[in-house]
DRENVO-390719 format. One line per field, with one value per residue: residue number from 1; x, y, z of N, C-alpha, C, O in turn. Coordinates in steps of 0.1 Angstrom, whole numbers, plus 5000, padded with zeros to 4 digits. Example, Ala and Ser with C-alpha at 12.3 -4.5 7.8 and 13.67 -1.06 7.14 Angstrom:
# residues 2
n	[1, 2]
n_xx	[5132, 5128]
n_yy	[4943, 4978]
n_zz	[5078, 5071]
ca_xx	[5123, 5137]
ca_yy	[4955, 4989]
ca_zz	[5078, 5071]
c_xx	[5132, 5129]
c_yy	[4967, 5000]
c_zz	[5078, 5079]
o_xx	[5142, 5134]
o_yy	[4967, 5011]
o_zz	[5085, 5080]
This chain:
# residues 206
n	[1, 2, 3, 4, 5, 6, 7, 8, 9, 10, 11, 12, 13, 14, 15, 16, 17, 18, 19, 20, 21, 22, 23, 24, 25, 26, 27, 28, 29, 30, 31, 32, 33, 34, 35, 36, 37, 38, 39, 40, 41, 42, 43, 44, 45, 46, 47, 48, 49, 50, 51, 52, 53, 54, 55, 56, 57, 58, 59, 60, 61, 62, 63, 64, 65, 66, 67, 68, 69, 70, 71, 72, 73, 74, 75, 76, 77, 78, 79, 80, 81, 82, 83, 84, 85, 86, 87, 88, 89, 90, 91, 92, 93, 94, 95, 96, 97, 98, 99, 100, 101, 102, 103, 104, 105, 106, 107, 108, 109, 110, 111, 112, 113, 114, 115, 116, 117, 118, 119, 120, 121, 122, 123, 124, 125, 126, 127, 128, 129, 130, 131, 132, 133, 134, 135, 136, 137, 138, 139, 140, 141, 142, 143, 144, 145, 146, 147, 148, 149, 150, 151, 152, 153, 154, 155, 156, 157, 158, 159, 160, 161, 162, 163, 164, 165, 166, 167, 168, 169, 170, 171, 172, 173, 174, 175, 176, 177, 178, 179, 180, 181, 182, 183, 184, 185, 186, 187, 188, 189, 190, 191, 192, 193, 194, 195, 196, 197, 198, 199, 200, 201, 202, 203, 204, 205, 206]
n_xx	[6247, 6225, 6198, 6189, 6212, 6230, 6220, 6221, 6249, 6255, 6243, 6257, 6283, 6278, 6271, 6295, 6311, 6312, 6331, 6354, 6376, 6387, 6392, 6410, 6427, 6448, 6469, 6469, 6471, 6495, 6513, 6511, 6518, 6543, 6543, 6520, 6525, 6547, 6533, 6513, 6529, 6534, 6514, 6498, 6486, 6451, 6432, 6414, 6402, 6392, 6366, 6369, 6364, 6365, 6384, 6411, 6433, 6441, 6461, 6485, 6487, 6505, 6512, 6493, 6479, 6453, 6424, 6396, 6377, 6357, 6329, 6305, 6291, 6273, 6277, 6303, 6315, 6307, 6325, 6349, 6351, 6358, 6385, 6394, 6393, 6417, 6436, 6463, 6457, 6437, 6408, 6381, 6351, 6327, 6295, 6291, 6286, 6309, 6301, 6284, 6292, 6291, 6310, 6326, 6341, 6376, 6384, 6402, 6437, 6449, 6440, 6434, 6433, 6426, 6425, 6401, 6389, 6382, 6358, 6340, 6309, 6307, 6335, 6349, 6333, 6333, 6360, 6362, 6346, 6363, 6386, 6373, 6371, 6395, 6423, 6434, 6461, 6464, 6470, 6462, 6467, 6471, 6465, 6460, 6442, 6441, 6430, 6449, 6474, 6488, 6492, 6486, 6470, 6453, 6431, 6421, 6413, 6393, 6375, 6368, 6357, 6327, 6317, 6330, 6323, 6296, 6297, 6318, 6346, 6352, 6375, 6390, 6395, 6404, 6422, 6443, 6439, 6414, 6418, 6433, 6413, 6394, 6406, 6430, 6466, 6490, 6516, 6532, 6533, 6535, 6544, 6535, 6529, 6532, 6515, 6492, 6486, 6492, 6507, 6494, 6502, 6488, 6480, 6458, 6445, 6464]
n_yy	[8912, 8937, 8948, 8975, 8988, 8981, 8995, 9021, 9024, 9018, 9041, 9063, 9059, 9060, 9087, 9098, 9092, 9112, 9131, 9119, 9112, 9137, 9146, 9125, 9119, 9135, 9149, 9128, 9103, 9106, 9109, 9084, 9067, 9052, 9033, 9019, 9008, 8991, 8973, 8962, 8948, 8923, 8908, 8878, 8849, 8840, 8869, 8889, 8920, 8944, 8967, 8988, 9014, 9043, 9033, 9044, 9030, 9013, 9021, 9015, 8987, 8957, 8945, 8922, 8906, 8885, 8896, 8902, 8928, 8943, 8962, 8980, 9001, 9013, 9036, 9042, 9021, 9026, 9047, 9035, 9015, 9028, 9033, 9007, 8996, 9003, 8988, 8964, 8934, 8909, 8923, 8923, 8938, 8939, 8944, 8943, 8933, 8929, 8916, 8896, 8877, 8859, 8841, 8810, 8790, 8791, 8805, 8823, 8833, 8855, 8885, 8919, 8951, 8986, 9013, 9006, 8991, 9011, 9017, 8996, 8983, 8962, 8953, 8929, 8908, 8912, 8907, 8881, 8869, 8873, 8858, 8833, 8831, 8829, 8807, 8780, 8791, 8814, 8849, 8880, 8915, 8947, 8981, 9006, 9032, 9039, 9039, 9055, 9049, 9067, 9096, 9131, 9121, 9098, 9108, 9129, 9115, 9099, 9118, 9131, 9111, 9106, 9126, 9124, 9099, 9101, 9110, 9097, 9077, 9059, 9070, 9059, 9031, 8999, 8982, 8963, 8948, 8939, 8923, 8901, 8892, 8882, 8858, 8856, 8853, 8876, 8888, 8909, 8943, 8975, 9007, 9036, 9063, 9079, 9061, 9056, 9056, 9026, 8994, 8962, 8928, 8895, 8861, 8835, 8808, 8777]
n_zz	[2854, 2868, 2849, 2848, 2857, 2838, 2816, 2824, 2826, 2799, 2788, 2799, 2789, 2761, 2759, 2766, 2744, 2723, 2730, 2736, 2720, 2716, 2742, 2753, 2732, 2727, 2748, 2770, 2756, 2741, 2761, 2775, 2756, 2751, 2772, 2768, 2743, 2749, 2767, 2751, 2733, 2738, 2730, 2720, 2703, 2708, 2714, 2737, 2739, 2762, 2765, 2743, 2738, 2717, 2701, 2705, 2714, 2695, 2678, 2689, 2690, 2681, 2648, 2628, 2646, 2663, 2673, 2694, 2701, 2727, 2738, 2759, 2749, 2721, 2707, 2712, 2699, 2672, 2665, 2669, 2650, 2626, 2631, 2635, 2610, 2599, 2610, 2609, 2607, 2623, 2637, 2654, 2664, 2689, 2704, 2739, 2773, 2799, 2822, 2813, 2791, 2761, 2754, 2753, 2779, 2786, 2760, 2751, 2748, 2760, 2778, 2774, 2789, 2791, 2809, 2820, 2843, 2861, 2856, 2853, 2865, 2885, 2895, 2905, 2897, 2869, 2864, 2872, 2851, 2830, 2838, 2834, 2807, 2799, 2788, 2809, 2829, 2813, 2805, 2819, 2810, 2819, 2816, 2838, 2857, 2891, 2925, 2952, 2976, 2988, 3007, 3001, 2980, 2980, 2996, 2981, 2957, 2965, 2974, 2950, 2935, 2937, 2922, 2896, 2888, 2879, 2852, 2841, 2850, 2881, 2906, 2925, 2926, 2939, 2922, 2918, 2941, 2935, 2912, 2924, 2942, 2923, 2916, 2902, 2899, 2907, 2887, 2881, 2891, 2880, 2885, 2868, 2869, 2898, 2923, 2908, 2881, 2864, 2852, 2852, 2853, 2853, 2861, 2851, 2870, 2866]
ca_xx	[6245, 6212, 6195, 6190, 6227, 6235, 6214, 6227, 6263, 6256, 6240, 6268, 6294, 6273, 6273, 6309, 6318, 6313, 6342, 6365, 6388, 6393, 6397, 6420, 6436, 6459, 6479, 6470, 6476, 6508, 6520, 6512, 6520, 6555, 6540, 6510, 6531, 6554, 6525, 6506, 6539, 6534, 6502, 6500, 6474, 6437, 6432, 6402, 6404, 6380, 6363, 6377, 6362, 6365, 6396, 6423, 6445, 6444, 6474, 6495, 6487, 6514, 6504, 6490, 6472, 6440, 6419, 6382, 6374, 6343, 6324, 6291, 6286, 6273, 6283, 6318, 6319, 6306, 6337, 6361, 6350, 6366, 6399, 6397, 6396, 6431, 6445, 6469, 6455, 6422, 6403, 6366, 6345, 6313, 6288, 6290, 6288, 6318, 6295, 6276, 6299, 6287, 6322, 6329, 6352, 6389, 6383, 6413, 6450, 6454, 6431, 6440, 6425, 6432, 6417, 6387, 6383, 6379, 6344, 6331, 6301, 6311, 6348, 6354, 6326, 6339, 6374, 6361, 6343, 6376, 6393, 6365, 6372, 6410, 6428, 6442, 6474, 6464, 6474, 6456, 6476, 6462, 6470, 6449, 6445, 6435, 6431, 6462, 6476, 6497, 6486, 6472, 6463, 6441, 6419, 6417, 6407, 6380, 6366, 6365, 6350, 6312, 6314, 6336, 6316, 6284, 6299, 6330, 6352, 6356, 6390, 6395, 6393, 6415, 6421, 6453, 6434, 6403, 6424, 6435, 6400, 6389, 6413, 6442, 6478, 6497, 6529, 6540, 6526, 6545, 6539, 6539, 6527, 6529, 6509, 6479, 6487, 6501, 6504, 6493, 6501, 6484, 6478, 6446, 6450, 6466]
ca_yy	[8925, 8942, 8955, 8990, 8993, 8980, 9005, 9034, 9024, 9021, 9055, 9071, 9059, 9066, 9103, 9103, 9089, 9123, 9139, 9110, 9113, 9151, 9146, 9115, 9116, 9144, 9148, 9115, 9092, 9109, 9106, 9070, 9058, 9042, 9023, 9010, 9000, 8980, 8964, 8954, 8941, 8910, 8901, 8864, 8840, 8847, 8879, 8896, 8935, 8948, 8981, 8994, 9028, 9048, 9028, 9052, 9021, 9004, 9026, 9009, 8972, 8952, 8941, 8907, 8898, 8881, 8903, 8906, 8939, 8945, 8975, 8980, 9013, 9011, 9048, 9040, 9011, 9034, 9055, 9026, 9007, 9035, 9030, 8992, 8993, 9007, 8979, 8955, 8921, 8907, 8931, 8922, 8945, 8934, 8952, 8932, 8935, 8920, 8907, 8886, 8874, 8846, 8832, 8796, 8790, 8790, 8809, 8833, 8831, 8866, 8895, 8931, 8963, 8999, 9023, 8999, 8987, 9023, 9020, 8983, 8985, 8952, 8949, 8915, 8899, 8913, 8900, 8866, 8865, 8874, 8846, 8822, 8829, 8826, 8793, 8777, 8797, 8825, 8860, 8894, 8924, 8957, 8995, 9011, 9041, 9033, 9047, 9056, 9046, 9078, 9109, 9133, 9117, 9090, 9115, 9136, 9107, 9095, 9130, 9134, 9100, 9108, 9135, 9120, 9086, 9105, 9113, 9089, 9067, 9060, 9075, 9053, 9016, 8991, 8973, 8952, 8938, 8932, 8913, 8890, 8886, 8873, 8845, 8857, 8854, 8887, 8886, 8921, 8956, 8984, 9020, 9045, 9077, 9076, 9046, 9058, 9049, 9014, 8982, 8950, 8914, 8885, 8849, 8827, 8795, 8767]
ca_zz	[2859, 2868, 2836, 2850, 2858, 2824, 2807, 2829, 2821, 2784, 2783, 2802, 2779, 2748, 2760, 2766, 2732, 2714, 2733, 2742, 2712, 2719, 2756, 2755, 2721, 2726, 2759, 2777, 2747, 2738, 2774, 2779, 2744, 2751, 2781, 2762, 2732, 2755, 2773, 2740, 2725, 2743, 2723, 2713, 2703, 2707, 2723, 2741, 2743, 2769, 2765, 2733, 2736, 2704, 2695, 2707, 2718, 2683, 2671, 2697, 2688, 2671, 2636, 2625, 2657, 2661, 2685, 2695, 2710, 2731, 2745, 2763, 2743, 2707, 2702, 2711, 2688, 2659, 2663, 2670, 2638, 2616, 2634, 2633, 2596, 2595, 2618, 2601, 2614, 2626, 2648, 2653, 2673, 2692, 2716, 2749, 2787, 2804, 2831, 2805, 2778, 2756, 2750, 2760, 2788, 2778, 2746, 2748, 2753, 2767, 2779, 2777, 2793, 2791, 2816, 2821, 2856, 2868, 2851, 2853, 2877, 2895, 2889, 2907, 2889, 2856, 2863, 2872, 2838, 2821, 2841, 2829, 2793, 2797, 2790, 2822, 2829, 2804, 2812, 2818, 2810, 2822, 2818, 2846, 2867, 2903, 2937, 2957, 2990, 2993, 3012, 3001, 2968, 2983, 3000, 2968, 2947, 2973, 2974, 2937, 2928, 2936, 2910, 2884, 2884, 2871, 2839, 2836, 2859, 2896, 2907, 2938, 2926, 2944, 2910, 2921, 2951, 2929, 2903, 2933, 2946, 2912, 2914, 2894, 2906, 2903, 2882, 2881, 2891, 2876, 2887, 2857, 2875, 2913, 2924, 2904, 2867, 2864, 2845, 2860, 2847, 2862, 2854, 2856, 2875, 2855]
c_xx	[6230, 6209, 6195, 6204, 6233, 6232, 6220, 6242, 6264, 6254, 6251, 6280, 6290, 6275, 6287, 6317, 6320, 6326, 6355, 6378, 6395, 6400, 6409, 6430, 6447, 6470, 6480, 6476, 6491, 6518, 6522, 6516, 6531, 6551, 6530, 6516, 6540, 6545, 6518, 6517, 6540, 6522, 6506, 6489, 6461, 6436, 6419, 6408, 6392, 6378, 6372, 6375, 6360, 6377, 6409, 6436, 6449, 6458, 6486, 6496, 6498, 6507, 6502, 6486, 6457, 6432, 6403, 6381, 6360, 6341, 6310, 6284, 6285, 6279, 6297, 6323, 6318, 6319, 6349, 6362, 6359, 6381, 6403, 6400, 6410, 6440, 6450, 6469, 6441, 6418, 6388, 6361, 6330, 6308, 6286, 6292, 6298, 6312, 6287, 6280, 6295, 6298, 6322, 6340, 6365, 6390, 6395, 6426, 6454, 6441, 6438, 6429, 6433, 6422, 6403, 6382, 6381, 6363, 6334, 6323, 6305, 6324, 6353, 6346, 6330, 6353, 6372, 6355, 6355, 6384, 6387, 6369, 6387, 6414, 6435, 6457, 6475, 6466, 6464, 6466, 6468, 6469, 6458, 6452, 6436, 6435, 6446, 6462, 6484, 6489, 6493, 6462, 6450, 6429, 6413, 6409, 6394, 6371, 6361, 6356, 6335, 6308, 6318, 6328, 6302, 6286, 6310, 6333, 6352, 6370, 6397, 6395, 6406, 6417, 6430, 6445, 6422, 6406, 6427, 6422, 6393, 6395, 6425, 6455, 6486, 6512, 6537, 6529, 6536, 6539, 6544, 6539, 6523, 6525, 6495, 6478, 6497, 6497, 6504, 6493, 6498, 6480, 6466, 6453, 6452, 6458]
c_yy	[8930, 8950, 8970, 8995, 8992, 8990, 9018, 9034, 9026, 9035, 9065, 9071, 9063, 9081, 9106, 9101, 9102, 9132, 9131, 9112, 9127, 9151, 9137, 9113, 9126, 9141, 9134, 9104, 9094, 9105, 9092, 9061, 9049, 9030, 9013, 9002, 8989, 8970, 8955, 8947, 8927, 8902, 8888, 8856, 8846, 8856, 8886, 8909, 8940, 8962, 8990, 9009, 9032, 9043, 9035, 9042, 9013, 9008, 9019, 8993, 8969, 8946, 8926, 8900, 8894, 8884, 8904, 8916, 8941, 8957, 8975, 8992, 9012, 9025, 9047, 9032, 9017, 9041, 9045, 9019, 9015, 9033, 9016, 8988, 8995, 8997, 8968, 8941, 8919, 8913, 8931, 8929, 8941, 8941, 8940, 8938, 8924, 8911, 8896, 8883, 8861, 8836, 8819, 8797, 8787, 8794, 8818, 8830, 8842, 8876, 8907, 8942, 8975, 9009, 9018, 8997, 8998, 9024, 9007, 8984, 8975, 8946, 8935, 8906, 8900, 8906, 8886, 8862, 8864, 8861, 8832, 8820, 8828, 8811, 8792, 8783, 8809, 8838, 8872, 8904, 8938, 8971, 9003, 9023, 9037, 9044, 9047, 9054, 9057, 9090, 9120, 9129, 9108, 9098, 9123, 9128, 9102, 9106, 9133, 9123, 9102, 9116, 9130, 9107, 9089, 9105, 9102, 9079, 9070, 9063, 9067, 9038, 9010, 8979, 8961, 8942, 8931, 8921, 8900, 8884, 8878, 8861, 8844, 8858, 8865, 8884, 8898, 8933, 8967, 8998, 9029, 9060, 9075, 9062, 9047, 9052, 9038, 9004, 8971, 8938, 8904, 8872, 8841, 8814, 8784, 8754]
c_zz	[2858, 2855, 2837, 2851, 2845, 2815, 2811, 2824, 2807, 2781, 2788, 2793, 2765, 2748, 2759, 2753, 2722, 2717, 2737, 2733, 2714, 2733, 2759, 2745, 2720, 2737, 2765, 2768, 2743, 2750, 2777, 2767, 2745, 2760, 2775, 2750, 2738, 2761, 2761, 2731, 2727, 2738, 2716, 2714, 2702, 2719, 2725, 2746, 2749, 2768, 2756, 2733, 2721, 2696, 2696, 2708, 2705, 2677, 2677, 2696, 2679, 2659, 2637, 2637, 2654, 2674, 2683, 2705, 2713, 2738, 2747, 2755, 2728, 2701, 2702, 2700, 2674, 2656, 2662, 2656, 2626, 2617, 2632, 2619, 2591, 2602, 2607, 2607, 2615, 2638, 2647, 2665, 2676, 2704, 2726, 2762, 2794, 2815, 2826, 2792, 2774, 2751, 2758, 2770, 2780, 2764, 2742, 2755, 2763, 2767, 2781, 2780, 2793, 2797, 2816, 2834, 2865, 2866, 2852, 2866, 2889, 2890, 2892, 2899, 2873, 2854, 2864, 2858, 2828, 2825, 2835, 2815, 2789, 2797, 2804, 2820, 2819, 2812, 2809, 2819, 2809, 2822, 2825, 2854, 2879, 2914, 2941, 2972, 2996, 2997, 3005, 2989, 2970, 2988, 2989, 2959, 2953, 2971, 2960, 2929, 2927, 2924, 2897, 2880, 2877, 2857, 2832, 2848, 2873, 2896, 2918, 2938, 2931, 2934, 2913, 2929, 2944, 2919, 2913, 2938, 2935, 2909, 2907, 2904, 2899, 2898, 2884, 2882, 2889, 2876, 2875, 2862, 2889, 2915, 2918, 2890, 2868, 2854, 2855, 2851, 2856, 2853, 2860, 2862, 2865, 2857]
o_xx	[6223, 6217, 6201, 6207, 6241, 6240, 6223, 6247, 6273, 6260, 6253, 6285, 6299, 6280, 6291, 6327, 6329, 6331, 6366, 6389, 6408, 6411, 6418, 6440, 6455, 6478, 6491, 6485, 6498, 6529, 6533, 6517, 6530, 6555, 6530, 6512, 6539, 6548, 6517, 6512, 6545, 6520, 6515, 6481, 6460, 6438, 6412, 6416, 6382, 6388, 6380, 6384, 6353, 6380, 6418, 6447, 6460, 6466, 6497, 6506, 6501, 6495, 6509, 6489, 6451, 6433, 6398, 6385, 6351, 6350, 6302, 6271, 6296, 6284, 6303, 6333, 6326, 6324, 6358, 6373, 6367, 6389, 6414, 6409, 6414, 6452, 6443, 6479, 6433, 6423, 6383, 6365, 6322, 6315, 6281, 6300, 6295, 6317, 6284, 6274, 6294, 6296, 6318, 6350, 6365, 6395, 6398, 6425, 6462, 6432, 6447, 6418, 6445, 6411, 6394, 6370, 6378, 6356, 6322, 6328, 6304, 6324, 6360, 6352, 6330, 6355, 6379, 6360, 6356, 6389, 6393, 6370, 6391, 6408, 6440, 6463, 6486, 6463, 6459, 6475, 6461, 6480, 6448, 6463, 6425, 6439, 6454, 6452, 6488, 6480, 6505, 6451, 6440, 6418, 6401, 6398, 6383, 6359, 6349, 6349, 6330, 6298, 6310, 6327, 6298, 6277, 6311, 6325, 6352, 6377, 6409, 6395, 6417, 6415, 6426, 6445, 6419, 6399, 6424, 6421, 6386, 6390, 6431, 6453, 6489, 6519, 6548, 6519, 6546, 6530, 6556, 6548, 6512, 6531, 6487, 6469, 6508, 6486, 6512, 6485, 6505, 6478, 6464, 6464, 6444, 6459]
o_yy	[8927, 8959, 8977, 9006, 9001, 8995, 9026, 9045, 9033, 9041, 9075, 9082, 9069, 9087, 9116, 9107, 9102, 9139, 9136, 9114, 9127, 9155, 9140, 9107, 9124, 9133, 9129, 9097, 9084, 9100, 9087, 9049, 9038, 9018, 9001, 8991, 8977, 8958, 8942, 8940, 8920, 8891, 8888, 8857, 8856, 8853, 8889, 8910, 8940, 8969, 8998, 9016, 9026, 9048, 9033, 9046, 9007, 8999, 9018, 8988, 8976, 8942, 8919, 8888, 8899, 8877, 8906, 8914, 8942, 8963, 8971, 8991, 9010, 9025, 9051, 9035, 9015, 9041, 9048, 9016, 9009, 9031, 9013, 8980, 8990, 8998, 8963, 8937, 8927, 8910, 8939, 8926, 8939, 8944, 8930, 8948, 8912, 8901, 8887, 8886, 8852, 8826, 8819, 8805, 8780, 8786, 8819, 8825, 8840, 8875, 8908, 8942, 8975, 9012, 9025, 9001, 8995, 9032, 9009, 8986, 8978, 8936, 8929, 8897, 8890, 8900, 8879, 8851, 8856, 8854, 8823, 8808, 8825, 8803, 8801, 8780, 8815, 8839, 8873, 8903, 8940, 8972, 9006, 9025, 9032, 9055, 9040, 9056, 9056, 9094, 9120, 9132, 9109, 9094, 9123, 9132, 9103, 9104, 9138, 9126, 9099, 9114, 9131, 9105, 9080, 9101, 9100, 9072, 9081, 9059, 9069, 9032, 9014, 8968, 8949, 8930, 8919, 8911, 8888, 8872, 8868, 8853, 8833, 8862, 8865, 8878, 8897, 8933, 8967, 9002, 9029, 9067, 9070, 9053, 9039, 9043, 9039, 9003, 8970, 8937, 8904, 8872, 8841, 8810, 8782, 8745]
o_zz	[2848, 2852, 2829, 2845, 2841, 2808, 2802, 2819, 2802, 2772, 2780, 2790, 2757, 2738, 2753, 2750, 2715, 2708, 2741, 2738, 2715, 2735, 2766, 2747, 2711, 2736, 2765, 2772, 2741, 2748, 2781, 2769, 2740, 2758, 2777, 2748, 2733, 2760, 2762, 2722, 2718, 2742, 2707, 2724, 2696, 2730, 2715, 2754, 2742, 2772, 2760, 2728, 2714, 2685, 2687, 2705, 2705, 2672, 2671, 2700, 2669, 2661, 2644, 2639, 2645, 2684, 2672, 2717, 2704, 2744, 2738, 2753, 2722, 2690, 2692, 2693, 2665, 2644, 2654, 2652, 2618, 2607, 2627, 2616, 2581, 2600, 2599, 2612, 2610, 2649, 2639, 2676, 2667, 2714, 2722, 2763, 2794, 2818, 2833, 2782, 2783, 2746, 2770, 2767, 2770, 2756, 2730, 2766, 2772, 2759, 2789, 2775, 2795, 2792, 2813, 2836, 2877, 2873, 2851, 2877, 2900, 2883, 2883, 2893, 2866, 2843, 2857, 2854, 2819, 2816, 2832, 2811, 2777, 2804, 2809, 2810, 2817, 2824, 2798, 2828, 2799, 2828, 2819, 2859, 2876, 2912, 2935, 2979, 3008, 2989, 3002, 2988, 2964, 2984, 2987, 2955, 2946, 2968, 2958, 2919, 2916, 2918, 2887, 2868, 2870, 2850, 2820, 2854, 2876, 2887, 2921, 2948, 2928, 2937, 2911, 2926, 2947, 2918, 2909, 2938, 2939, 2901, 2904, 2915, 2887, 2906, 2890, 2874, 2897, 2869, 2873, 2860, 2892, 2909, 2922, 2888, 2872, 2849, 2864, 2841, 2867, 2841, 2872, 2859, 2856, 2849]
């Protein structure tokens, strides 16, 4: 990824780190908690968790897993490390850009994301990197908010995205299509709220 875009992205999420626990840790996390627990309950083997943020998702991880969590924002990671210490298992945090990961090919059995690909600057390239570090046949499991194909939500999300993206995520990403474009085979897409909040399970080529 271009260094200017990387620095811009890092600065945006550094700034957002101060309020993320307050904004996301009350209503949204309580609302989505059952769905996240169900998604994360399938964790097995060597796991990469992308964009840990301040660690709000750690509370939903099953115990005794082997997880590496990455984030582009050092400020997010500062807050996440406090929560990581309370996790019952191995949870190692690293500052890293998904577009430029130093992991070897086939390093992980599974990849997990949580409201991540609304914010990755080049989502297809990021997903291709995740496919690279997965073992052949490895799975990616995602909890994401995306654009909508339903009127009038599609128009609303398109209209709001130029403003929302300055401080946070894009609201109109075609994430399911991006997963397919990155070379994954879709196993299941489950709509949680309308067709905007959803879980996506996909498999890397065997």
